[in-house]
KOLDREN-320557 format. One record per residue (C-alpha): x, y, z; residue number from 1; residue in three letters. Coordinates in steps of 0.02 Angstrom, whole numbers, plus 32768, in hexadecimal, padded with zeros to 4 digits. Example, Ala and Ser with C-alpha at 12.3 -4.5 7.8 and 13.67 -1.06 7.14 Angstrom:
<atoms>
atom u 8267	v 7F1F	w 8186	num 1	residu ALA
atom u 82AC	v 7FCB	w 8165	num 2	residu SER
</atoms>
This chain:
<atoms>
atom u CC04	v A527	w B23A	num 1	residu MET
atom u CC1B	v A545	w B179	num 2	residu LEU
atom u CB55	v A575	w B16C	num 3	residu LYS
atom u CB70	v A5F9	w B207	num 4	residu LYS
atom u CC17	v A636	w B1A8	num 5	residu LEU
atom u CBC6	v A654	w B0F7	num 6	residu VAL
atom u CB1D	v A69F	w B159	num 7	residu LEU
atom u CBAE	v A723	w B1AB	num 8	residu LEU
atom u CC0A	v A747	w B118	num 9	residu LEU
atom u CB6C	v A768	w B0B8	num 10	residu ILE
atom u CB27	v A7E6	w B14D	num 11	residu ILE
atom u CBD8	v A84C	w B14A	num 12	residu LEU
atom u CBBD	v A860	w B08C	num 13	residu ILE
atom u CB25	v A89F	w B0B2	num 14	residu ILE
atom u CB4A	v A90A	w B134	num 15	residu ILE
atom u CBF0	v A947	w B0CB	num 16	residu SER
atom u CB6A	v A95C	w B026	num 17	residu LEU
atom u CAFB	v A9D3	w B081	num 18	residu THR
atom u CB73	v AA33	w B0F1	num 19	residu ALA
atom u CBC2	v AA55	w B03B	num 20	residu ALA
atom u CB23	v AAA1	w AFE2	num 21	residu SER
atom u CAE2	v AAF0	w B06D	num 22	residu VAL
atom u CB96	v AB4D	w B071	num 23	residu LYS
atom u CB9B	v AB6B	w AFB1	num 24	residu ALA
atom u CAD3	v ABAC	w AFB1	num 25	residu SER
atom u CAFC	v AC2F	w B04C	num 26	residu ASN
atom u CBA1	v AC7A	w AFE9	num 27	residu GLN
atom u CB7F	v AC6E	w AF40	num 28	residu ASP
atom u CB80	v AD1E	w AEEF	num 29	residu ILE
atom u CB0F	v AD4E	w AE68	num 30	residu ARG
atom u CB02	v ADCC	w ADE5	num 31	residu VAL
atom u CA5E	v ADF4	w AD90	num 32	residu LEU
atom u CA58	v AE70	w ACF3	num 33	residu VAL
atom u C9B2	v AE9A	w ACDB	num 34	residu ASN
atom u C973	v AE1D	w AD59	num 35	residu ASN
atom u C9C8	v ADA2	w ACE4	num 36	residu VAL
atom u CA47	v AD3C	w AD4A	num 37	residu PRO
atom u CAF5	v AD51	w ACEA	num 38	residu VAL
atom u CB40	v AC87	w ACE4	num 39	residu THR
atom u CC0E	v AC77	w ACCE	num 40	residu ALA
atom u CC93	v AC0F	w ACD5	num 41	residu ASP
atom u CCE1	v AC71	w AD7F	num 42	residu GLU
atom u CC85	v ACAF	w AE10	num 43	residu ALA
atom u CC7D	v AD69	w AE45	num 44	residu PRO
atom u CCDC	v AD9C	w AEE1	num 45	residu ILE
atom u CCE9	v ADF7	w AF64	num 46	residu ILE
atom u CD83	v AE77	w AF77	num 47	residu GLU
atom u CD82	v AF07	w B008	num 48	residu ALA
atom u CCD2	v AF1F	w AFF2	num 49	residu GLY
atom u CCC5	v AF17	w AF41	num 50	residu ARG
atom u CC6F	v AEA0	w AEC5	num 51	residu THR
atom u CCE7	v AE70	w AE30	num 52	residu LEU
atom u CC85	v AE10	w ADB1	num 53	residu VAL
atom u CCBF	v ADA1	w AD18	num 54	residu PRO
atom u CCDC	v AE31	w AC84	num 55	residu VAL
atom u CC95	v ADE0	w ABE7	num 56	residu ARG
atom u CC0D	v AD8F	w AC41	num 57	residu ALA
atom u CBBE	v AE31	w AC7C	num 58	residu VAL
atom u CBE5	v AEA5	w ABFD	num 59	residu LEU
atom u CBAA	v AE45	w AB85	num 60	residu GLU
atom u CB06	v AE3E	w ABE1	num 61	residu ALA
atom u CB07	v AEF0	w ABEB	num 62	residu LEU
atom u CB34	v AF07	w AB1C	num 63	residu GLY
atom u CBD0	v AF38	w AB34	num 64	residu ALA
atom u CC6D	v AEE7	w AAE2	num 65	residu THR
atom u CCFB	v AEAF	w AB2D	num 66	residu VAL
atom u CDB4	v AEA8	w AAD0	num 67	residu GLU
atom u CE6A	v AE79	w AB1A	num 68	residu TRP
atom u CEEE	v AEEF	w AAD7	num 69	residu ARG
atom u CF91	v AED1	w AAA1	num 70	residu SER
atom u CFBF	v AF7F	w AB1E	num 71	residu ASP
atom u CF72	v AF14	w AB9F	num 72	residu GLY
atom u CEDD	v AF76	w ABB3	num 73	residu PHE
atom u CE34	v AF2B	w ABB7	num 74	residu ILE
atom u CDAF	v AF82	w AB3F	num 75	residu ASP
atom u CD0E	v AF85	w AB69	num 76	residu ILE
atom u CC93	v AFF0	w AAEA	num 77	residu THR
atom u CBE3	v B002	w AAE7	num 78	residu LYS
atom u CB8A	v B088	w AA75	num 79	residu ASN
atom u CBFF	v B126	w AA7B	num 80	residu SER
atom u CC4C	v B0E6	w AB2F	num 81	residu LEU
atom u CCEC	v B0A8	w AB47	num 82	residu GLU
atom u CD53	v B073	w ABDA	num 83	residu ILE
atom u CDF4	v B03A	w ABE5	num 84	residu LEU
atom u CE4C	v AFD8	w AC78	num 85	residu LEU
atom u CED1	v AF60	w AC97	num 86	residu ARG
atom u CEE6	v AEE0	w AD1D	num 87	residu LEU
atom u CF2D	v AF1A	w ADB6	num 88	residu ASN
atom u CF21	v AFD7	w AD7F	num 89	residu ASP
atom u CEAE	v B03C	w ADED	num 90	residu ARG
atom u CEA8	v B0CB	w AD5E	num 91	residu VAL
atom u CE20	v B0AE	w ACEA	num 92	residu ALA
atom u CDEB	v B119	w AC45	num 93	residu LEU
atom u CD43	v B130	w AC25	num 94	residu VAL
atom u CD40	v B19C	w AB69	num 95	residu ASN
atom u CDEE	v B1D3	w ABA9	num 96	residu GLY
atom u CDC1	v B211	w AC55	num 97	residu ARG
atom u CE3E	v B1BF	w ACF0	num 98	residu GLN
atom u CDC8	v B16D	w AD6E	num 99	residu ILE
atom u CE1D	v B12E	w ADFC	num 100	residu ILE
atom u CDC8	v B07F	w AE52	num 101	residu LEU
atom u CDB8	v B043	w AEF0	num 102	residu ASP
atom u CDFF	v AFA1	w AEB6	num 103	residu VAL
atom u CE45	v AF7D	w AE11	num 104	residu PRO
atom u CE0C	v AEE5	w AD93	num 105	residu ALA
atom u CE60	v AE48	w ADC1	num 106	residu ARG
atom u CE9A	v AD95	w AD74	num 107	residu LEU
atom u CE46	v AD0F	w ADDA	num 108	residu VAL
atom u CE61	v AC43	w AD8A	num 109	residu ASN
atom u CE7F	v ACA5	w ACE1	num 110	residu GLY
atom u CDEE	v ACF7	w ACCD	num 111	residu ARG
atom u CDE3	v ADC8	w ACD9	num 112	residu THR
atom u CD73	v AE06	w AD59	num 113	residu LEU
atom u CD3C	v AEB3	w AD60	num 114	residu VAL
atom u CCF6	v AF39	w ADDC	num 115	residu PRO
atom u CC33	v AF17	w ADD7	num 116	residu LEU
atom u CBFE	v AFC0	w AE0F	num 117	residu ARG
atom u CC7B	v B031	w AD96	num 118	residu PHE
atom u CC53	v AFDA	w AD0E	num 119	residu ILE
atom u CB94	v AFC3	w AD21	num 120	residu GLY
atom u CB86	v B07D	w AD36	num 121	residu GLU
atom u CBF8	v B0A6	w ACB1	num 122	residu ALA
atom u CB8D	v B04A	w AC39	num 123	residu ALA
atom u CAF9	v B0C8	w AC84	num 124	residu GLY
atom u CAA9	v B03A	w ACED	num 125	residu ALA
atom u CA87	v B037	w AD96	num 126	residu THR
atom u CAD6	v AFB9	w AE1A	num 127	residu VAL
atom u CA94	v AF7A	w AEB3	num 128	residu THR
atom u CAE7	v AF15	w AF38	num 129	residu TRP
atom u CA66	v AEB1	w AFA6	num 130	residu HIS
atom u CAE2	v AE60	w B044	num 131	residu GLN
atom u CA64	v ADF0	w B08D	num 132	residu HIS
atom u CA30	v AD98	w AFD0	num 133	residu ILE
atom u CAFA	v ADAF	w AF96	num 134	residu MET
atom u CAB4	v AE06	w AF0B	num 135	residu THR
atom u CAE2	v AE6C	w AE79	num 136	residu ALA
atom u CA5B	v AED3	w AE33	num 137	residu GLN
atom u CA78	v AF24	w AD83	num 138	residu ILE
atom u C9DC	v AF87	w AD45	num 139	residu VAL
atom u C9E0	v AFBE	w AC95	num 140	residu LEU
atom u C932	v B02A	w ACBC	num 141	residu PHE
atom u C911	v B03D	w ABF9	num 142	residu SER
atom u C907	v AF72	w ABF2	num 143	residu SER
atom u C883	v AF82	w AC74	num 144	residu ILE
atom u C7EA	v AFE1	w AC42	num 145	residu GLN
atom u C7DC	v B039	w AB93	num 146	residu PRO
atom u C768	v B0BD	w ABAA	num 147	residu VAL
atom u C720	v B0A9	w AB0F	num 148	residu SER
atom u C6D3	v AFFE	w AB52	num 149	residu GLN
atom u C694	v B05A	w ABEC	num 150	residu ALA
atom u C5CE	v B006	w ABF2	num 151	residu PRO
atom u C545	v B086	w AC36	num 152	residu ALA
atom u C522	v B087	w ACDE	num 153	residu ALA
atom u C4A7	v AFF8	w AD31	num 154	residu PRO
atom u C3FF	v B020	w AD53	num 155	residu SER
atom u C3C2	v AFF6	w AE07	num 156	residu SER
atom u C386	v AF47	w ADE2	num 157	residu GLN
atom u C428	v AF0A	w ADB5	num 158	residu ALA
atom u C452	v AF21	w AE90	num 159	residu TYR
atom u C3D0	v AE81	w AE9B	num 160	residu GLU
atom u C41A	v ADE7	w AEFD	num 161	residu ILE
atom u C3C1	v AD6F	w AEC2	num 162	residu ILE
atom u C3E2	v ACA3	w AEB4	num 163	residu SER
atom u C3D1	v AC10	w AE38	num 164	residu ALA
atom u C336	v ABCF	w AE92	num 165	residu GLN
atom u C2E9	v AC90	w AE8C	num 166	residu GLY
atom u C312	v ACC3	w AF3E	num 167	residu GLN
atom u C306	v AD7F	w AF49	num 168	residu ARG
atom u C382	v ADCF	w AFD0	num 169	residu LEU
atom u C3A2	v AE96	w AFD5	num 170	residu SER
atom u C40E	v AF0F	w B053	num 171	residu ILE
atom u C389	v AF68	w B0C3	num 172	residu GLY
atom u C314	v AED3	w B0CB	num 173	residu MET
atom u C2D9	v AEA8	w B15D	num 174	residu ARG
atom u C326	v AE0E	w B1D9	num 175	residu ALA
atom u C29A	v ADA0	w B1FB	num 176	residu ALA
atom u C27F	v ADAB	w B117	num 177	residu GLU
atom u C32D	v AD63	w B119	num 178	residu LEU
atom u C2F8	v ACE7	w B184	num 179	residu VAL
atom u C251	v ACBE	w B127	num 180	residu ARG
atom u C2B4	v ACB5	w B08A	num 181	residu THR
atom u C350	v AC4B	w B0B3	num 182	residu LEU
atom u C320	v AC14	w B153	num 183	residu GLY
atom u C382	v AC2B	w B204	num 184	residu GLU
atom u C453	v AC29	w B1D6	num 185	residu PRO
atom u C4C7	v ABAC	w B207	num 186	residu ASN
atom u C503	v AC1B	w B28C	num 187	residu ARG
atom u C523	v ACD7	w B2AE	num 188	residu ARG
atom u C5C0	v AD20	w B2BC	num 189	residu GLU
atom u C5D6	v ADDD	w B31C	num 190	residu PHE
atom u C661	v AE53	w B2BD	num 191	residu THR
atom u C6BD	v AEEC	w B2E5	num 192	residu LEU
atom u C64F	v AF61	w B281	num 193	residu TYR
atom u C5A0	v AF68	w B2B2	num 194	residu GLY
atom u C547	v AED0	w B269	num 195	residu TYR
atom u C54B	v AE1C	w B27D	num 196	residu ASP
atom u C56F	v ADA4	w B1DC	num 197	residu TRP
atom u C4DE	v AD11	w B1E7	num 198	residu TRP
atom u C549	v AC86	w B188	num 199	residu VAL
atom u C4DD	v AC0C	w B123	num 200	residu TYR
atom u C553	v AB75	w B0D7	num 201	residu SER
atom u C52C	v AB17	w B02B	num 202	residu THR
atom u C55D	v AA95	w AFC2	num 203	residu PRO
atom u C576	v AB24	w AF36	num 204	residu ASP
atom u C5CB	v AB9B	w AFC2	num 205	residu GLY
atom u C5B2	v AC20	w B049	num 206	residu LEU
atom u C543	v ACA5	w B063	num 207	residu LEU
atom u C565	v AD1B	w B0EC	num 208	residu LEU
atom u C4D5	v ADA5	w B102	num 209	residu ALA
atom u C4FF	v AE45	w B167	num 210	residu GLY
atom u C47B	v AE5C	w B1EB	num 211	residu VAL
atom u C459	v AEE7	w B26F	num 212	residu THR
atom u C3E1	v AEE7	w B2F1	num 213	residu ASP
atom u C355	v AEE5	w B275	num 214	residu THR
atom u C38A	v AEF8	w B1B6	num 215	residu ARG
atom u C410	v AEA3	w B131	num 216	residu VAL
atom u C48C	v AF1A	w B11F	num 217	residu VAL
atom u C505	v AEAC	w B0C2	num 218	residu ALA
atom u C515	v AE1B	w B057	num 219	residu ILE
atom u C5B0	v ADA0	w B01F	num 220	residu TYR
atom u C5B6	v AD08	w AFAC	num 221	residu THR
atom u C63D	v AC91	w AF5A	num 222	residu ASP
atom u C591	v AC22	w AF15	num 223	residu SER
atom u C583	v AC26	w AE63	num 224	residu HIS
atom u C4CD	v AC0A	w AE98	num 225	residu MET
atom u C4BA	v ACBA	w AEBC	num 226	residu TRP
atom u C4B2	v AD66	w AE48	num 227	residu ARG
atom u C4DC	v AE15	w AE8D	num 228	residu ILE
atom u C4E9	v AEA6	w AE2F	num 229	residu ALA
atom u C4C9	v AE4D	w AD8E	num 230	residu GLY
atom u C569	v ADE3	w AD9C	num 231	residu SER
atom u C577	v AD28	w ADFA	num 232	residu THR
atom u C623	v ACD6	w AE38	num 233	residu PRO
atom u C67A	v AC80	w ADA1	num 234	residu GLY
atom u C64D	v AD10	w AD18	num 235	residu ASP
atom u C6D7	v AD47	w ACAC	num 236	residu SER
atom u C725	v AE06	w ACD7	num 237	residu ILE
atom u C6E9	v AE1F	w AC29	num 238	residu ASP
atom u C643	v ADFF	w AC5E	num 239	residu THR
atom u C63B	v AE6B	w AD04	num 240	residu LEU
atom u C681	v AEF3	w AC8B	num 241	residu SER
atom u C5EB	v AEDA	w AC1B	num 242	residu GLY
atom u C59B	v AF19	w AC9F	num 243	residu LEU
atom u C5F2	v AF98	w AD17	num 244	residu HIS
atom u C673	v B027	w ACFB	num 245	residu THR
atom u C70F	v AFD1	w AD69	num 246	residu LEU
atom u C767	v B07A	w ADA1	num 247	residu ARG
atom u C7EB	v B0C2	w ADFA	num 248	residu GLU
atom u C7A4	v B132	w AE53	num 249	residu ASN
atom u C6D5	v B118	w AE7C	num 250	residu VAL
atom u C694	v B1B9	w AEC3	num 251	residu PRO
atom u C5DB	v B1B1	w AF29	num 252	residu PHE
atom u C582	v B233	w AFAA	num 253	residu ARG
atom u C560	v B1FB	w B060	num 254	residu HIS
atom u C52A	v B25B	w B0F6	num 255	residu GLN
atom u C53A	v B2ED	w B084	num 256	residu GLU
atom u C5FF	v B2CE	w B058	num 257	residu ALA
atom u C637	v B2B6	w AFC3	num 258	residu ASP
atom u C6C0	v B20F	w AFD2	num 259	residu ILE
atom u C723	v B1CF	w AF5A	num 260	residu THR
atom u C761	v B10F	w AF6A	num 261	residu ILE
atom u C810	v B0FF	w AF0E	num 262	residu HIS
atom u C83A	v B05D	w AEDE	num 263	residu LEU
atom u C8F1	v B041	w AED5	num 264	residu GLU
atom u C92D	v AFD1	w AE3C	num 265	residu PRO
atom u C937	v AF33	w AE92	num 266	residu ASP
atom u C894	v AF4D	w AEDE	num 267	residu VAL
atom u C83B	v AF76	w AE3D	num 268	residu LEU
atom u C87B	v AEDB	w ADFD	num 269	residu LEU
atom u C84B	v AE73	w AE77	num 270	residu GLU
atom u C7AD	v AECD	w AEC5	num 271	residu ARG
atom u C760	v AF55	w AE5A	num 272	residu PRO
atom u C6C8	v AFA9	w AEBC	num 273	residu LEU
atom u C63D	v B004	w AE74	num 274	residu VAL
atom u C5C4	v B066	w AEC7	num 275	residu VAL
atom u C507	v B09C	w AEA5	num 276	residu ILE
atom u C459	v B0A3	w AEFF	num 277	residu ASN
atom u C4A9	v B0AC	w AFA7	num 278	residu GLU
atom u C4FB	v B009	w AF82	num 279	residu ARG
atom u C5AA	v AFDC	w AF70	num 280	residu ALA
atom u C5DA	v AF38	w AF0C	num 281	residu VAL
atom u C68E	v AEF0	w AF22	num 282	residu THR
atom u C6B9	v AE68	w AEA5	num 283	residu PHE
atom u C73F	v ADF2	w AEEC	num 284	residu HIS
atom u C79C	v ADBE	w AE43	num 285	residu LEU
atom u C7FA	v AD16	w AE36	num 286	residu ASP
atom u C8BC	v AD53	w ADE3	num 287	residu THR
atom u C8E1	v AC97	w ADD8	num 288	residu VAL
atom u C83C	v AC77	w AD60	num 289	residu ARG
atom u C84A	v AD10	w ACF7	num 290	residu ASN
atom u C802	v AD8A	w AD7F	num 291	residu ARG
atom u C767	v AD2A	w AD7A	num 292	residu GLU
atom u C6E4	v AD65	w ADFF	num 293	residu ILE
atom u C714	v ACF5	w AE98	num 294	residu SER
atom u C692	v AD43	w AEFA	num 295	residu ALA
atom u C624	v ADE2	w AF0D	num 296	residu ILE
atom u C5FB	v AE57	w AFAD	num 297	residu ARG
atom u C575	v AED4	w AFCB	num 298	residu ILE
atom u C54D	v AF4E	w B043	num 299	residu MET
atom u C4F7	v AFD3	w B06D	num 300	residu ASP
atom u C569	v B084	w B076	num 301	residu LEU
atom u C56E	v B099	w B138	num 302	residu PRO
atom u C5A7	v AFFE	w B14F	num 303	residu SER
atom u C618	v AFE7	w B0B3	num 304	residu PHE
atom u C679	v B089	w B11A	num 305	residu LEU
atom u C676	v B033	w B1BF	num 306	residu ALA
atom u C6C9	v AF97	w B175	num 307	residu THR
atom u C751	v AFFF	w B0FD	num 308	residu GLY
atom u C7DC	v AF93	w B0A9	num 309	residu GLY
atom u C7E4	v B020	w B011	num 310	residu TYR
atom u C837	v B0B5	w B01B	num 311	residu SER
atom u C7C2	v B16A	w B01D	num 312	residu MET
atom u C7BE	v B219	w B02A	num 313	residu ARG
atom u C726	v B280	w B040	num 314	residu TRP
atom u C6F6	v B346	w B03E	num 315	residu ARG
atom u C672	v B37E	w B0B0	num 316	residu THR
atom u C610	v B429	w B106	num 317	residu THR
atom u C697	v B492	w B163	num 318	residu LEU
atom u C68E	v B44F	w B219	num 319	residu GLY
atom u C627	v B3AB	w B1E3	num 320	residu ARG
atom u C673	v B2FE	w B225	num 321	residu ARG
atom u C658	v B278	w B1BD	num 322	residu LEU
atom u C621	v B1E3	w B23E	num 323	residu ASP
atom u C651	v B144	w B200	num 324	residu PHE
atom u C5E3	v B0D5	w B265	num 325	residu GLY
atom u C66D	v B062	w B2AB	num 326	residu VAL
atom u C61A	v B036	w B35F	num 327	residu PRO
atom u C697	v B03B	w B3F2	num 328	residu VAL
atom u C6B8	v AF85	w B446	num 329	residu LEU
atom u C6F1	v AF43	w B4ED	num 330	residu THR
atom u C78E	v AEC1	w B4EC	num 331	residu ASP
atom u C706	v AE32	w B4EB	num 332	residu ALA
atom u C6A7	v AE5B	w B468	num 333	residu GLN
atom u C738	v AE77	w B3FA	num 334	residu ARG
atom u C77C	v ADCD	w B417	num 335	residu ARG
atom u C6CE	v AD8F	w B3EF	num 336	residu ASN
atom u C6DE	v ADE0	w B356	num 337	residu ALA
atom u C780	v ADAD	w B33A	num 338	residu LEU
atom u C756	v ACED	w B351	num 339	residu ALA
atom u C6BB	v AD09	w B2E8	num 340	residu GLY
atom u C730	v AD3E	w B251	num 341	residu GLN
atom u C79E	v ACA8	w B280	num 342	residu GLU
atom u C703	v AC2B	w B24E	num 343	residu ARG
atom u C6DD	v AC9C	w B1CB	num 344	residu ILE
atom u C77F	v AC7C	w B164	num 345	residu MET
atom u C76F	v ABB3	w B19A	num 346	residu PHE
atom u C6DA	v ABB2	w B138	num 347	residu ASP
atom u C72F	v AC1C	w B0A8	num 348	residu LEU
atom u C7BA	v ABAB	w B09A	num 349	residu VAL
atom u C749	v AB05	w B08A	num 350	residu ASN
atom u C6C2	v AB64	w B021	num 351	residu SER
atom u C75C	v AB79	w AFB4	num 352	residu PHE
atom u C790	v AACB	w AFC4	num 353	residu ARG
atom u C6F6	v AA7A	w AF92	num 354	residu VAL
atom u C6CE	v AAEA	w AEEA	num 355	residu ARG
atom u C798	v AA9E	w AEC1	num 356	residu ASN
atom u C75F	v A9E1	w AEF4	num 357	residu ASN
atom u C7DA	v A9E3	w AF99	num 358	residu ARG
atom u C7A5	v A98C	w B02E	num 359	residu SER
atom u C754	v A9F1	w B0CA	num 360	residu VAL
atom u C7E2	v AA2A	w B15B	num 361	residu LEU
atom u C7A2	v AA0A	w B1FA	num 362	residu LEU
atom u C7BA	v AA8B	w B27A	num 363	residu TRP
atom u C851	v AA86	w B2EF	num 364	residu HIS
atom u C843	v AAD5	w B3A5	num 365	residu ASP
atom u C8F6	v AABA	w B3D8	num 366	residu ALA
atom u C938	v AAF9	w B31E	num 367	residu LEU
atom u C8D2	v AB8A	w B336	num 368	residu ALA
atom u C913	v ABAF	w B3EA	num 369	residu ASP
atom u C9BE	v ABB2	w B39E	num 370	residu VAL
atom u C984	v AC1B	w B2F2	num 371	residu ALA
atom u C950	v AC96	w B364	num 372	residu ARG
atom u C9E1	v AC8F	w B3DA	num 373	residu GLY
atom u CA43	v ACBC	w B33D	num 374	residu HIS
atom u C9BC	v AD59	w B301	num 375	residu SER
atom u C9D8	v AD94	w B3A8	num 376	residu LEU
atom u CA92	v AD8B	w B3A8	num 377	residu ASP
atom u CAAB	v ADE9	w B30F	num 378	residu MET
atom u CA2A	v AE67	w B33D	num 379	residu PHE
atom u CA6D	v AE77	w B3F3	num 380	residu THR
atom u CB2B	v AE77	w B3B8	num 381	residu ASN
atom u CB01	v AEEE	w B300	num 382	residu ASN
atom u CB49	v AE66	w B270	num 383	residu PHE
atom u CAF3	v ADF0	w B1FD	num 384	residu PHE
atom u CB46	v AD40	w B1CE	num 385	residu SER
atom u CB2E	v AC9D	w B1D4	num 386	residu HIS
atom u CBC8	v AC8E	w B254	num 387	residu ARG
atom u CBE9	v ACF0	w B2EB	num 388	residu SER
atom u CC5B	v AD28	w B362	num 389	residu GLU
atom u CC07	v ACC6	w B3EC	num 390	residu SER
atom u CBAD	v AC29	w B3B3	num 391	residu THR
atom u CBF7	v ABF3	w B31B	num 392	residu GLY
atom u CBC4	v ABAC	w B279	num 393	residu SER
atom u CB18	v AB78	w B24A	num 394	residu PRO
atom u CB3A	v AABB	w B273	num 395	residu ALA
atom u CB98	v AAED	w B314	num 396	residu GLU
atom u CAFD	v AB4C	w B358	num 397	residu ARG
atom u CA95	v AAB6	w B336	num 398	residu VAL
atom u CB1F	v AA35	w B369	num 399	residu ARG
atom u CB2A	v AAA3	w B40B	num 400	residu ARG
atom u CA6C	v AA8D	w B439	num 401	residu ALA
atom u CA6F	v A9D1	w B428	num 402	residu ASN
atom u C9FC	v A9C1	w B399	num 403	residu ILE
atom u CA17	v A91C	w B338	num 404	residu ASP
atom u CA36	v A942	w B277	num 405	residu ASN
atom u CA9A	v A90E	w B1EA	num 406	residu ILE
atom u CA96	v A9A9	w B19D	num 407	residu GLY
atom u CA5C	v AA63	w B1B7	num 408	residu VAL
atom u CA41	v AB07	w B143	num 409	residu GLY
atom u CA2D	v ABB7	w B17C	num 410	residu GLU
atom u C9C2	v AC41	w B11B	num 411	residu ASN
atom u C9EE	v ACFF	w B15A	num 412	residu LEU
atom u C973	v AD9E	w B130	num 413	residu VAL
atom u C994	v AE42	w B185	num 414	residu VAL
atom u C92A	v AEE4	w B170	num 415	residu GLY
atom u C888	v AEC8	w B128	num 416	residu THR
atom u C7ED	v AEF8	w B199	num 417	residu PRO
atom u C797	v AE41	w B18A	num 418	residu ASP
atom u C7C1	v AD89	w B157	num 419	residu SER
atom u C75F	v ADA6	w B0B8	num 420	residu ILE
atom u C7D8	v AE02	w B076	num 421	residu ASP
atom u C852	v ADAD	w B0CA	num 422	residu ALA
atom u C814	v AD08	w B070	num 423	residu HIS
atom u C820	v AD50	w AFCF	num 424	residu HIS
atom u C8C8	v ADAB	w AFD9	num 425	residu GLY
atom u C910	v ACF0	w B004	num 426	residu LEU
atom u C8AA	v ACA5	w AF7C	num 427	residu LEU
atom u C8ED	v AD26	w AEFB	num 428	residu ASN
atom u C99C	v ACED	w AF37	num 429	residu SER
atom u C9E2	v AC3C	w AEDC	num 430	residu PRO
atom u CA2D	v ABF7	w AF65	num 431	residu GLY
atom u C9B8	v AC1D	w AFF3	num 432	residu HIS
atom u C92D	v ABDB	w AF7E	num 433	residu ARG
atom u C9AC	v AB34	w AF56	num 434	residu GLU
atom u C993	v AB34	w B028	num 435	residu ASN
atom u C8ED	v AB58	w B029	num 436	residu MET
atom u C8D5	v AAC0	w AF9D	num 437	residu LEU
atom u C943	v AA43	w AFDB	num 438	residu PHE
atom u C90B	v A99F	w AFE3	num 439	residu ARG
atom u C952	v A951	w B05A	num 440	residu GLU
atom u C935	v A9D5	w B0DC	num 441	residu PHE
atom u C8AE	v A992	w B162	num 442	residu THR
atom u C889	v AA17	w B1E4	num 443	residu HIS
atom u C896	v AADE	w B1F1	num 444	residu LEU
atom u C8A3	v AB54	w B285	num 445	residu GLY
atom u C88E	v AC08	w B264	num 446	residu ILE
atom u C8CD	v ACA1	w B2ED	num 447	residu GLY
atom u C892	v AD53	w B2D4	num 448	residu ILE
atom u C8E2	v ADEA	w B335	num 449	residu VAL
atom u C8A7	v AE93	w B306	num 450	residu GLU
atom u C8E2	v AE84	w B24E	num 451	residu ARG
atom u C94F	v ADF2	w B260	num 452	residu TYR
atom u C903	v AD63	w B203	num 453	residu TYR
atom u C97D	v ACBF	w B21C	num 454	residu THR
atom u C921	v AC08	w B1D6	num 455	residu GLN
atom u C96F	v AB5E	w B219	num 456	residu LYS
atom u C968	v AAD6	w B1A3	num 457	residu PHE
atom u C97A	v AA22	w B1D5	num 458	residu LEU
atom u C9AA	v A969	w B192	num 459	residu ILE
atom u C963	v A8F9	w B20A	num 460	residu ARG
</atoms>
């Protein structure tokens, strides 16, 4: 009896610790200044839709100085800029000019918290809030790309796709040649964008080949055994910047149209893009690991434009329409494509776990049904949250499905065009990354409805 009681107590402790860990990982707010996490002894908070952050930690990361004056003002200075504000006062002074704040500075647990967007933009930075990963991104552009260090344009040979064993792939190669080079894929997954992903899984990572009826139109890999456009997953941002100019605006010409891809600050930091010789190359960067390359995707321009995922503007001849090549699919085809994206996301998570010395997760059909149900709930009722008015919390949804477990976790993403972009967005969020790498998780189910992605993790 005592033995059973001790065992029950251990299980309860595991449940308690797991639930606390999962809750914290999904609710924490993080702040990045030029992609470096800001650490402080008091966590940021959200008040009236505005993010408040610890004043000293963030301002010093921006190169400003902070002084608490005897008259009650907080004096923030940077070069010729001076900002004055007081606790609980919605009027701030910027170089003597009055500014009305949406939310005033607050004192929380003895620490001063200030409105992030106001402070960041007043200091000359761009501030972006990412609701889906609970992250505030502050960017000072001068620190991203020194013009004097811009490299020369790469040659066409720099866009070769070559493995450490000397295997060579290319965009435009015939599907039959791909099979002769790599063999038959583990499986093929239909997509929404006119090509199928051929999935090659190796101990070193994944290689996905996007194939139309006859030709290769896209390649993605997270394996350090492949080099694309002169770079390999694991390379540093300095190595990448020495090969390619990473720009905010990427112009190119296609279908007799002048097109420009615009990269917002967070996009430039996480997935810069280069276009040359009718090829678009996306470098997925690991912002937790100093922006080293975590994966690379190369596509021909029609497939790249069909897939989307970037802000774009274009100019074309009067009366001429630009065809992005997105196929019209039946409901059954869309469901088939989204099911394929679920399986690819599952592969991406396990590939990430293996590269970080974690055990492989097992697919769980019933858990995937729960995840799919929550994605459908969010899509149908137009919300984005772990808690649902109709189904409750993540743990309640799993319990209602009668799935035995001693702990669950949940990751959510919305808005990305496919599971590759969704995966890398989660990878760059410390809380969601913690779920993907949590050692105790044993099973995973994924549900995608349109652009709502739900990952359900479970301890069995």
